[in-house]
C-alpha positions as CSV (number, residue, x, y, z in Angstrom):
1,M,-8.1,142.9,173.0
2,P,-6.7,145.2,170.3
3,D,-5.3,148.6,171.4
4,T,-6.8,151.7,169.9
5,L,-4.3,154.3,168.7
6,N,-4.9,157.8,167.4
7,T,-3.1,159.9,164.8
8,Q,-3.7,162.9,162.6
9,L,-2.2,161.2,159.5
10,A,-1.7,157.6,158.7
11,V,0.6,156.7,155.8
12,I,0.2,153.1,154.5
13,G,3.5,152.1,152.8
14,A,7.0,153.4,153.6
15,G,8.5,153.5,150.1
16,P,9.8,156.8,148.5
17,G,6.3,158.1,148.3
18,G,5.2,157.1,151.8
19,Y,8.2,158.1,153.8
20,A,8.6,161.4,151.8
21,A,4.9,162.2,152.6
22,A,5.3,161.2,156.3
23,F,8.5,163.2,156.8
24,H,7.2,166.3,155.1
25,A,3.9,166.1,157.0
26,A,5.8,165.9,160.3
27,D,8.0,168.8,159.2
28,L,4.7,170.8,158.7
29,G,3.6,170.0,162.3
30,L,1.3,167.0,161.8
31,D,1.2,164.0,164.1
32,V,2.1,161.1,161.7
33,T,2.0,157.3,161.9
34,L,3.9,155.4,159.1
35,L,3.0,151.8,158.5
36,D,4.9,149.1,156.6
37,V,5.8,145.4,156.8
38,A,9.6,146.1,156.6
39,P,11.6,146.8,159.8
40,N,12.5,150.3,158.4
41,P,11.2,152.6,155.7
42,G,12.5,152.2,152.2
43,G,9.9,150.2,150.3
44,T,10.6,148.3,147.1
45,C,13.0,150.9,145.9
46,L,15.6,150.5,148.7
47,Y,15.0,146.8,149.6
48,R,14.5,145.1,146.3
49,G,14.5,147.7,143.5
50,C,16.3,150.9,142.7
51,I,19.2,150.5,145.1
52,P,20.2,146.8,144.8
53,S,19.7,146.9,141.0
54,K,21.9,149.9,140.6
55,A,24.5,148.3,142.9
56,L,24.6,145.3,140.4
57,L,24.7,147.7,137.5
58,H,27.8,149.3,139.1
59,V,29.4,145.9,139.3
60,A,28.6,145.3,135.6
61,K,30.1,148.6,134.7
62,L,33.3,147.8,136.5
63,I,33.6,144.6,134.6
64,N,32.9,146.3,131.2
65,D,35.3,149.1,132.0
66,A,38.1,146.7,132.8
67,R,37.5,144.8,129.5
68,E,37.4,148.1,127.5
69,A,40.6,149.3,129.1
70,E,42.6,147.3,126.6
71,E,42.0,150.1,124.1
72,W,44.1,152.3,126.4
73,G,46.8,149.7,126.7
74,L,45.7,148.4,130.0
75,K,45.0,144.7,130.4
76,F,43.4,143.2,133.5
77,Q,43.0,139.5,134.4
78,P,39.4,138.2,134.1
79,P,37.6,139.0,137.4
80,E,37.1,136.4,140.1
81,M,33.5,136.7,141.2
82,D,32.6,136.3,144.9
83,F,28.8,136.5,144.7
84,G,28.5,136.1,148.5
85,R,30.6,139.2,149.0
86,M,28.7,141.1,146.3
87,S,25.5,140.3,148.0
88,K,26.9,141.2,151.5
89,H,28.1,144.6,150.3
90,T,24.7,145.3,148.6
91,Q,22.8,144.3,151.7
92,Q,25.1,146.5,153.8
93,V,24.2,149.5,151.6
94,I,20.5,148.7,152.0
95,A,20.9,148.3,155.7
96,D,22.7,151.6,156.0
97,M,20.1,153.5,154.0
98,T,17.0,152.0,155.5
99,G,18.5,152.3,159.0
100,G,19.1,156.0,158.3
101,L,15.5,156.4,157.3
102,G,14.5,154.7,160.6
103,Q,16.6,157.3,162.5
104,L,14.9,160.1,160.5
105,C,11.6,158.7,161.7
106,S,12.7,159.0,165.3
107,A,14.2,162.5,164.8
108,R,11.0,163.7,163.3
109,K,8.8,162.0,165.9
110,V,7.1,159.9,163.2
111,R,5.5,156.8,164.8
112,Y,6.7,153.9,162.7
113,I,4.7,150.6,163.0
114,Q,6.0,147.5,161.3
115,A,2.7,146.0,160.3
116,R,0.2,145.5,157.5
117,A,-2.9,147.8,157.5
118,T,-6.3,147.7,155.9
119,F,-9.4,149.9,156.1
120,I,-12.2,149.1,158.6
121,D,-13.9,152.3,157.6
122,T,-12.7,155.5,156.1
123,H,-11.2,156.8,159.4
124,T,-10.2,153.5,160.9
125,L,-7.4,151.1,160.1
126,A,-6.9,147.5,161.2
127,V,-3.2,147.0,162.0
128,F,-1.9,143.5,161.7
129,H,1.5,142.8,163.3
130,E,3.9,140.0,162.3
131,D,3.4,138.2,165.7
132,G,-0.3,137.8,164.9
133,S,-1.5,140.6,167.2
134,E,-3.8,143.4,166.0
135,D,-4.4,147.1,166.8
136,I,-6.9,149.7,165.7
137,L,-5.7,153.0,164.4
138,K,-8.0,156.0,164.3
139,T,-6.9,158.7,161.9
140,D,-8.1,162.0,160.5
141,Y,-6.3,161.6,157.1
142,V,-4.8,158.7,155.2
143,I,-2.2,158.5,152.5
144,I,-2.0,155.2,150.5
145,A,1.5,154.6,149.3
146,T,1.5,150.8,148.9
147,G,3.5,150.7,145.7
148,S,3.6,147.9,143.1
149,R,4.7,144.4,142.5
150,P,6.1,142.5,139.4
151,A,3.5,141.5,136.9
152,L,3.0,137.8,136.3
153,F,3.4,136.1,132.9
154,G,1.7,133.1,131.4
155,P,0.5,130.0,133.4
156,P,1.7,129.9,137.1
157,I,4.9,127.8,137.1
158,Q,6.7,127.1,140.4
159,S,10.4,126.8,139.7
160,P,13.6,128.3,141.1
161,R,14.7,128.7,137.4
162,L,12.1,131.4,137.0
163,M,13.1,134.9,138.2
164,N,11.4,138.2,138.5
165,S,12.8,141.6,139.2
166,T,13.0,140.9,142.9
167,N,14.7,137.5,143.2
168,A,17.0,138.2,140.2
169,L,18.8,140.7,142.4
170,L,19.8,138.0,144.9
171,L,22.5,136.9,142.4
172,E,23.2,133.5,144.0
173,D,24.8,132.3,140.7
174,V,25.2,133.2,137.1
175,P,23.4,130.8,134.7
176,D,25.1,129.7,131.5
177,T,22.1,130.7,129.5
178,L,19.4,133.2,130.4
179,L,16.2,134.3,128.7
180,V,14.8,137.8,129.5
181,I,11.2,138.2,128.7
182,G,10.6,141.9,128.1
183,G,12.7,144.5,126.5
184,G,11.7,147.4,128.9
185,Y,14.0,149.1,131.3
186,I,13.9,146.4,134.0
187,G,14.7,143.6,131.5
188,L,17.5,145.5,129.9
189,E,19.0,146.7,133.1
190,L,19.1,143.2,134.7
191,G,19.8,141.4,131.5
192,S,22.9,143.6,130.9
193,V,24.1,142.8,134.4
194,Y,23.8,139.0,133.9
195,A,25.4,139.4,130.4
196,A,28.4,141.3,131.9
197,L,28.8,138.6,134.5
198,G,29.0,135.9,131.8
199,A,25.5,134.6,131.1
200,K,24.7,134.0,127.4
201,T,21.6,136.3,127.4
202,T,18.7,136.3,125.0
203,V,16.1,139.2,125.2
204,V,12.6,138.7,123.8
205,E,10.4,141.7,123.1
206,M,6.9,141.7,121.7
207,S,7.1,145.1,120.0
208,D,9.3,146.2,117.2
209,G,11.9,147.9,119.3
210,L,13.6,147.9,122.7
211,L,12.2,150.3,125.4
212,P,8.8,150.8,123.8
213,G,7.7,154.5,124.2
214,A,11.3,155.8,124.4
215,D,12.8,158.1,121.6
216,R,14.0,155.7,118.9
217,E,17.0,157.9,118.2
218,L,18.1,157.6,121.8
219,V,17.5,153.8,121.9
220,K,19.7,153.2,118.8
221,P,23.1,153.5,120.4
222,L,22.0,151.4,123.4
223,A,20.6,148.7,121.0
224,K,23.9,148.6,119.1
225,R,25.9,148.2,122.3
226,L,23.6,145.6,123.8
227,G,23.8,143.7,120.5
228,G,27.5,143.2,121.2
229,M,26.8,142.0,124.7
230,M,23.7,139.8,124.3
231,Q,23.6,136.4,122.7
232,E,20.4,137.5,120.9
233,M,17.8,140.3,120.9
234,L,14.6,139.1,119.3
235,L,12.0,141.7,118.5
236,N,8.4,141.1,117.4
237,T,8.7,137.9,119.3
238,K,6.6,136.4,122.1
239,V,6.9,133.3,124.4
240,A,4.1,131.0,123.3
241,D,4.8,128.3,125.8
242,M,7.1,127.7,128.8
243,Q,7.7,124.5,130.8
244,A,10.1,124.1,133.7
245,T,12.1,120.9,134.3
246,D,14.6,120.0,136.9
247,K,17.5,121.0,134.6
248,S,16.2,123.8,132.4
249,V,13.2,125.9,131.2
250,Q,11.8,124.8,127.9
251,V,10.5,127.7,125.8
252,T,8.6,128.0,122.6
253,L,9.1,131.3,120.8
254,E,6.8,132.8,118.1
255,G,8.1,135.5,115.8
256,P,8.7,136.3,112.1
257,D,12.5,135.6,112.3
258,I,12.5,132.6,114.6
259,E,14.1,129.7,112.8
260,N,14.4,127.5,115.9
261,P,11.3,128.1,118.1
262,K,12.1,125.4,120.7
263,R,14.7,126.7,123.1
264,S,16.2,125.6,126.4
265,F,17.5,128.0,129.0
266,D,19.1,127.6,132.4
267,K,17.0,130.4,133.9
268,V,14.3,132.8,132.7
269,L,13.8,136.4,133.9
270,I,10.2,137.6,133.6
271,S,10.2,141.4,133.3
272,V,6.9,142.4,131.7
273,G,6.0,145.3,133.9
274,R,4.5,145.9,137.4
275,K,1.0,146.0,138.9
276,P,-0.3,148.4,141.6
277,N,-0.7,147.1,145.1
278,S,-4.3,148.3,145.5
279,K,-5.8,145.0,146.6
280,G,-5.9,143.8,150.2
281,L,-6.7,147.3,151.5
282,N,-10.5,146.6,151.8
283,L,-11.2,149.5,149.5
284,K,-14.7,148.1,148.8
285,D,-15.9,149.7,152.1
286,T,-14.8,153.2,150.8
287,R,-15.8,155.4,147.9
288,I,-12.2,155.1,146.5
289,V,-12.2,154.2,142.8
290,T,-9.7,152.1,140.9
291,D,-9.3,151.8,137.2
292,K,-9.3,148.5,135.2
293,R,-5.6,148.1,135.8
294,G,-5.9,148.6,139.6
295,F,-4.6,152.1,139.9
296,I,-6.3,154.3,142.4
297,E,-7.8,157.4,140.8
298,V,-6.7,160.7,142.2
299,D,-7.0,164.4,141.4
300,V,-4.1,167.0,141.1
301,Q,-3.8,167.1,144.8
302,R,-3.5,163.3,144.9
303,R,-6.9,163.2,146.7
304,T,-9.1,160.1,146.1
305,A,-13.0,160.1,146.0
306,E,-12.8,160.1,149.8
307,P,-11.7,163.7,150.5
308,H,-9.5,162.9,153.5
309,I,-7.8,159.9,151.8
310,F,-4.9,160.4,149.3
311,A,-2.9,158.1,147.1
312,V,0.7,158.6,145.8
313,G,3.3,156.7,144.0
314,D,3.0,153.5,141.9
315,V,-0.5,152.7,143.3
316,A,-1.7,156.1,142.0
317,G,-0.7,155.6,138.3
318,E,2.1,155.9,135.9
319,P,4.9,156.8,135.5
320,M,5.9,154.3,138.2
321,L,9.0,156.1,139.3
322,A,10.4,156.6,142.8
323,H,11.1,160.3,142.3
324,K,7.6,160.9,141.0
325,A,6.2,159.1,144.1
326,S,8.3,161.3,146.5
327,A,7.1,164.5,144.8
328,E,3.5,163.3,145.0
329,G,3.9,162.5,148.7
330,R,5.1,166.0,149.5
331,V,2.1,167.5,147.6
332,A,-0.3,165.3,149.5
333,A,1.3,166.2,152.9
334,E,1.1,169.9,152.0
335,V,-2.6,169.7,151.1
336,I,-3.4,167.9,154.4
337,A,-1.5,170.6,156.3
338,G,-3.7,173.2,154.7
339,R,-1.4,174.5,152.1
340,K,-2.3,175.3,148.5
341,S,-0.5,172.7,146.5
342,A,-1.0,170.5,143.4
343,F,1.0,167.9,141.5
344,E,1.4,169.6,138.2
345,P,5.0,169.1,137.1
346,Q,6.0,170.3,133.6
347,A,8.4,167.4,133.3
348,I,9.2,164.2,135.1
349,P,12.6,162.7,134.2
350,A,12.9,159.1,133.1
351,V,16.2,157.2,133.3
352,V,17.2,153.8,132.1
353,F,20.4,152.8,133.9
354,T,21.8,150.6,131.2
355,D,25.2,151.2,129.6
356,P,24.9,153.7,128.0
357,E,22.2,155.3,130.1
358,I,19.1,156.9,128.4
359,A,17.4,159.8,130.0
360,W,14.6,162.1,128.9
361,C,12.1,164.7,130.1
362,G,9.3,166.7,128.7
363,I,8.0,166.0,125.2
364,T,9.9,163.7,122.9
365,E,10.3,164.4,119.2
366,R,8.1,161.4,118.5
367,Q,5.3,162.6,120.8
368,A,5.4,166.0,119.2
369,K,4.9,164.4,115.8
370,E,2.1,162.2,117.0
371,K,0.3,165.1,118.6
372,D,1.0,167.4,115.6
373,I,2.9,169.9,117.8
374,A,5.4,172.1,115.8
375,V,8.9,171.8,117.3
376,T,12.5,172.6,116.5
377,V,15.0,169.9,117.3
378,A,18.7,170.3,117.7
379,R,21.1,167.4,118.2
380,F,24.7,167.4,119.5
381,P,26.5,164.1,118.6
382,W,29.0,163.1,121.3
383,A,31.5,162.4,118.5
384,A,32.2,166.1,118.8
385,S,32.6,166.0,122.6
386,G,36.2,165.9,123.9
387,R,35.1,164.4,127.2
388,A,33.2,161.6,125.3
389,G,36.2,161.0,123.2
390,I,38.4,160.6,126.3
391,L,35.8,158.1,127.6
392,N,35.7,156.3,124.3
393,R,31.9,156.8,124.2
394,S,31.4,159.0,121.2
395,D,28.2,157.2,120.3
396,G,26.2,159.3,122.7
397,L,23.8,162.0,121.8
398,T,22.1,165.0,123.4
399,K,19.0,166.6,121.8
400,V,16.8,169.5,122.7
401,V,13.2,170.0,121.6
402,C,12.0,173.6,121.5
403,D,9.0,175.7,120.6
404,P,9.8,177.2,117.1
405,E,8.3,180.6,117.9
406,S,9.4,181.3,121.5
407,G,12.4,179.0,121.7
408,R,11.0,177.6,125.0
409,I,12.5,174.2,125.9
410,L,9.8,171.5,125.7
411,G,11.9,168.4,126.0
412,V,15.5,167.0,126.4
413,G,16.8,163.6,125.6
414,I,20.3,162.1,126.3
415,V,21.9,158.8,125.6
416,G,25.4,158.1,127.0
417,P,27.3,157.7,130.3
418,S,25.9,159.7,133.1
419,A,22.8,160.7,131.2
420,G,20.8,160.2,134.4
421,E,22.9,162.8,136.2
422,M,22.7,165.3,133.4
423,I,18.9,165.2,132.7
424,A,18.1,167.3,135.8
425,E,19.4,170.4,134.0
426,G,16.8,169.7,131.3
427,V,14.0,169.2,133.9
428,L,14.9,172.5,135.6
429,A,15.0,174.3,132.2
430,I,11.5,173.0,131.4
431,E,10.1,173.8,134.9
432,M,11.4,177.4,134.7
433,G,10.2,178.0,131.2
434,A,13.8,178.5,130.0
435,V,14.4,179.1,126.3
436,A,17.2,177.7,124.2
437,A,19.2,180.9,124.5
438,D,19.3,180.5,128.3
439,L,21.0,177.1,128.0
440,D,23.3,178.4,125.3
441,M,24.4,181.4,127.3
442,T,25.0,179.3,130.5
443,I,28.7,178.7,130.7
444,H,29.4,175.0,131.2
445,P,32.7,173.5,132.4
446,H,35.1,172.1,129.9
447,P,35.8,169.3,129.2
448,T,32.6,167.7,130.5
449,L,29.6,165.8,129.1
450,S,27.4,168.6,130.5
451,E,28.7,170.8,127.7
452,T,26.6,168.8,125.3
453,M,23.5,170.5,126.8
454,M,24.9,173.9,126.0
455,E,26.1,172.9,122.5
456,S,22.7,171.2,121.6
457,A,20.9,174.4,122.7
458,A,23.2,176.5,120.5
459,G,22.4,174.1,117.7
460,I,18.8,175.6,117.7
461,F,20.4,178.7,116.2
462,G,22.9,176.8,114.1
463,Q,25.7,178.2,116.3
464,S,27.1,175.1,118.1
465,T,30.9,175.6,118.4
466,H,32.0,172.0,117.8
467,I,29.7,171.0,114.9
468,Y,28.9,172.9,111.8
469,R,25.2,172.7,111.1
470,P,23.8,176.1,110.0
471,A,20.2,176.9,110.9
472,K,17.8,176.6,108.1
473,K,16.9,180.0,106.5
474,D,13.3,180.9,106.0
475,A,12.2,180.3,102.5
């Protein structure tokens, strides 16, 4: 006989959106139950996404840094790779972080249930435990934070030689040859890891450029650097057919520049995006609406068509980013607690953790042009940065997009090492309605990469210290 539990708020899914919502709701005085199939909160991001992928990217950076040290007169022996130890260290990081979140659940008196949940009705959840037992959970409010999963590609092929963004992180070995299908951020991040570890890596992208949607000017330095790492990067190309054998994956490519369409690879990484986890919740017995892609439709408070049910994170639409999910979760918790709150950010930062990193926020120059928005753009090339010169990374760039009349900062884009760390200054500037003069007059430490933000803002007025590019005079 199932037990019947009661709670004020049930949060389904304990990723960055779910646990942020649960913790904030508990801080605001609500009785909260958090449900997830994992032993501790963390979700895709901690268990099989952001954290393990960035751990491997750190390993790749160490390898590349050691190779490039020869330019400074330092020569290291080729690395001996212990994949078991790499995996063990990564798993320890994951265990520490997820375990810490479990402790925060206890400290906040959030009831954590390791189980799967579906709707019986709009105020009742069926809770399915791993041991086969079931409970009933009665709740006043629900936040759906079930995240997303890797999208499938082509006909279903069962083979250990096919990888997605989840099992590619296990890093049991490094194939001699690797095909990466998809030139988005997941494909480029993981592809660059395998390339650094020694795999002859080929990237196939259907569009005419890597990272579709990103600022082309920012992508250019990354594309150039990856071109030296990868075996091939094939644009305007698609996989027409794929067959797995015991020894390889046979692929047929289609594209304007493909001389040899029949290729053989030891492994194939499929990274063609992610799909929301909105199925399996029994939403048909609710008024909740999903769009044709499976995203749950919500309003600015993250409220669904059922007024007491909210959705946050990947399942509630793009951009599918952990930090966006956390911010949405906090908004939903505040609304449920009776506060006036809405998810209306002026800028959401996006970061591609390749080498170099690419980061941007607000409107891009290309978006401004497409929407016929008048902007003034200033660029600061890192060739003029002392810190970038020290790092031998003078191919970087910082650019600021401003309103030509008020000088208000509308967008910031950065390509180069630590771009992901630097972009938060741009987000803050946009959220506060700062103008270029505010950034220009803010004293930045020297010599740092952060100075390039100040110098690019000064470039709006033609007054950047380390480049000479006078502002255009009015005709």
